[in-house]
C-alpha positions in Angstrom: 80.6 120.9 70.1 76.8 119.6 69.5 79.0 116.3 69.1 80.7 116.6 72.0 78.2 117.0 74.6 76.1 114.5 73.2 78.8 112.0 73.4 79.3 113.4 77.3 75.5 112.4 78.4 75.4 109.0 76.5 78.2 108.3 79.4 76.3 109.8 81.8 73.3 108.6 80.9 75.2 104.9 81.3 75.1 103.0 84.9 77.6 104.0 86.8 80.5 102.2 87.0 80.3 100.3 83.8 82.2 101.4 81.3 81.7 100.9 77.4 81.5 97.4 76.0 85.3 97.2 74.6 87.0 99.0 77.5 86.1 97.2 80.2 88.1 93.7 79.0 90.6 95.6 78.7 90.5 97.6 81.3 89.8 96.0 83.9 92.4 93.4 82.4 94.9 96.6 83.6 93.9 97.3 87.4 94.9 92.9 87.7 98.2 93.1 85.9 99.4 96.7 87.4 97.1 95.6 91.5 99.1 92.2 90.1 102.9 93.4 88.8 102.6 95.5 92.5 101.6 93.2 94.8 104.9 90.5 93.7 107.2 93.7 93.4 106.7 94.9 96.7 106.9 91.3 98.3 110.0 90.7 97.0 111.4 94.0 97.7 111.1 92.6 101.5 114.3 90.7 102.4 113.7 89.9 105.5 111.0 88.3 104.6 112.7 86.1 101.8 115.9 85.2 104.4 112.8 83.5 106.5 111.9 81.3 104.0 114.6 81.1 102.1 117.9 80.9 103.7 116.5 78.6 107.2 114.9 75.6 105.3 118.0 75.9 102.8 120.3 75.9 105.9 118.3 73.0 107.9 118.7 71.2 104.8 122.3 70.9 104.3 122.6 71.2 108.0 120.4 67.7 108.3 122.1 66.1 104.7 125.7 66.6 105.8 124.9 64.4 109.4 123.0 60.8 107.2 122.4 62.4 103.3 125.0 60.0 102.5 123.0 57.0 103.2 120.9 55.1 101.3 116.7 54.8 100.2 115.5 52.1 100.2 113.9 52.7 96.9 117.5 53.4 95.4 117.2 57.1 96.0 119.8 59.4 97.6 118.4 59.9 101.1 119.6 63.7 100.8 117.7 63.5 97.8 114.4 62.6 99.3 115.5 65.4 102.9 115.3 68.2 99.9 112.4 67.8 98.5 111.1 67.9 102.5 113.3 70.8 103.4 111.9 72.6 100.2 108.4 71.9 101.0 109.2 73.0 104.5 110.5 76.3 102.8 107.6 76.4 100.6 105.4 76.8 103.6 106.8 80.0 104.5 106.1 81.3 101.0 102.2 79.9 101.5 101.3 80.8 104.5 102.9 84.0 104.4 100.2 85.4 101.3 98.1 86.9 103.0 100.9 89.8 104.9 100.5 92.1 102.9 96.7 91.6 103.6 97.4 93.0 106.5 98.9 95.5 105.9 96.4 97.1 103.4 94.2 96.9 105.8 95.8 98.5 108.9 97.2 101.3 106.2 93.4 101.5 104.9 94.9 100.5 101.7 92.4 97.4 102.2 89.4 99.2 101.7 90.6 101.4 98.8 90.5 98.3 97.2 87.1 97.8 98.1 85.8 100.8 96.3 87.7 100.2 92.7 86.3 97.9 90.4 89.1 95.4 91.1 86.8 92.0 91.1 87.0 89.8 94.9 88.4 86.8 91.7 90.8 89.1 90.5 91.9 89.8 94.3 92.4 87.8 95.4 94.0 85.8 92.5 96.5 88.2 92.2 97.4 87.2 95.7 97.8 83.7 94.7 100.5 84.0 92.0 102.3 87.1 94.5 103.0 83.9 96.8 103.8 81.5 93.8 106.6 84.5 92.7 108.3 83.8 96.7 107.6 80.4 96.3 109.3 78.7 93.5 112.2 81.2 95.0 112.3 79.3 98.2 112.2 75.4 96.9 114.5 76.1 94.2 117.1 78.1 96.2 116.9 73.9 98.3 117.1 72.6 94.6 120.3 74.8 94.1 122.3 73.6 97.7 120.4 69.5 96.9 122.8 70.1 93.2 125.7 71.1 94.9 125.4 68.7 97.8 126.1 66.1 95.1 121.8 65.3 94.6 121.8 64.0 90.0 118.5 64.6 88.5 117.6 64.4 85.4 115.6 67.8 83.9 112.6 65.9 83.6 112.3 64.9 87.3 113.6 68.8 88.2 111.1 70.5 86.9 108.2 68.2 87.8 108.8 67.2 91.5 109.1 71.7 91.8 106.0 71.5 89.4 103.9 69.1 91.9 104.7 70.8 95.7 103.7 73.9 94.3 100.8 73.2 92.6 100.4 71.3 96.0 100.5 73.9 98.1 97.9 75.7 96.9 95.4 74.9 100.4 98.4 76.5 101.8 98.4 79.9 100.4 94.8 80.0 100.6 95.4 79.0 103.8 97.5 82.3 104.0 95.2 84.4 103.0 91.4 82.9 104.6 93.6 84.0 107.9 94.7 87.6 106.4 91.4 87.8 106.5 89.2 87.1 109.9 92.0 88.0 112.4 93.5 91.6 113.0 96.5 92.6 111.5 97.9 93.1 115.2 97.8 88.5 115.5 97.8 87.6 111.8 101.2 86.7 112.7 101.6 84.8 115.7 98.7 83.4 113.6 100.1 82.5 110.9 103.7 81.4 112.3 102.0 79.0 114.8 99.7 76.9 112.4 103.1 76.4 110.0 104.4 75.3 112.6 102.6 73.1 113.7 101.7 72.0 110.2 105.9 71.6 109.8 106.0 69.4 113.0 103.0 67.0 112.2 103.2 67.0 109.1 106.2 65.5 109.4 108.8 67.7 107.4 111.0 68.4 111.0 111.0 64.9 111.8 109.4 62.0 109.5 106.4 60.3 109.8 107.1 57.4 110.0 109.1 57.8 112.8 106.0 59.3 115.6 103.3 57.1 117.2 100.0 55.9 115.5 98.3 58.7 116.7 100.5 61.4 114.7 101.0 58.8 112.1 97.1 59.5 111.4 96.9 63.2 112.8 100.1 63.9 109.9 98.6 61.8 106.7 95.6 64.4 107.3 97.5 67.4 106.6 98.1 68.7 103.2 101.2 69.5 104.4 102.4 66.1 104.6 101.0 65.5 101.5 102.6 67.8 99.8 106.3 66.9 100.8 105.3 62.9 98.5 102.8 64.6 96.5 106.6 66.3 95.6 108.9 63.2 96.2 106.9 61.4 94.4 109.0 61.8 90.5 112.4 60.6 92.3 110.7 57.8 94.8 108.3 56.3 91.8 105.7 53.6 92.6 102.3 54.6 92.8 101.3 58.3 92.8 99.1 59.7 96.1 96.0 59.5 95.2 95.5 59.5 98.7 97.1 62.7 99.5 95.2 64.4 96.3 92.1 64.0 98.2 93.0 65.2 101.1 94.0 68.5 99.2 91.3 69.3 97.6 88.8 68.5 100.5 91.8 71.2 102.4 91.5 73.3 99.6 87.1 72.7 99.4 86.9 74.3 102.9 89.3 77.3 102.8 87.8 78.2 99.9 84.6 78.4 101.6 85.5 80.4 104.4 87.7 82.4 102.9 84.9 83.8 101.5 82.6 84.7 104.9 86.0 86.5 105.8 86.3 88.3 102.7 82.9 89.1 103.3 83.1 89.9 106.4 86.5 92.3 105.9 84.8 94.9 103.6 81.9 94.9 105.8 84.8 95.4 108.8 87.2 98.8 106.7 83.9 100.4 105.3 83.1 101.5 109.3 
């Protein structure tokens, strides 16, 4: 009895919220793992959302590739392959930009406020949302790739994997962009802002119409957008040539700015959630 009492007194004497040295890492990891898995499962059960980000770009790709996909590209790459990467990027863009959809639900339901009262670190919260977006990104891109294979696109396994990995990596700023919108805008308006931003990035970034066919001013604007460079970087394993390092710089700048804006939005969301 004496030992038990001493042990409890020692626990109470510790600062609030400070676990023992051995329990802290495992407890933090468990909380993060549980939250990340639950977030992914919730997103994957949203069939309407999955249909939007998977079926629509795949349908558009099959339509246009049936019209123009048999033409040969100047580099010897079938146009269907380049169009496949472009439409896969568009599908991935939709999945990435909607990374904040769960935050909107959490804020409107009050669950976001409850999360702030737990010991889930801000970095763990953001990482869980990024992993959730990637879990949707991969099937969204992969479905278009499967459609491309059905249309006759023939690439070696390394090229398929490299293109997929590069598109996912290049769309990371867009995942953060979706989180920023969810943190800064009210849940009632965040969905509309996300959709408008996604459509603008797709149109101006040359995902619907090749940038080379646009006026010079539009081409200049397009080359400043991450959506354009995501498709260019994703297509690099297919077309070869010099790696588009200019696009990497554009993506890094966008990511740095969005992380800063997102950090401010996170603090603001916490303040407004506690009122």
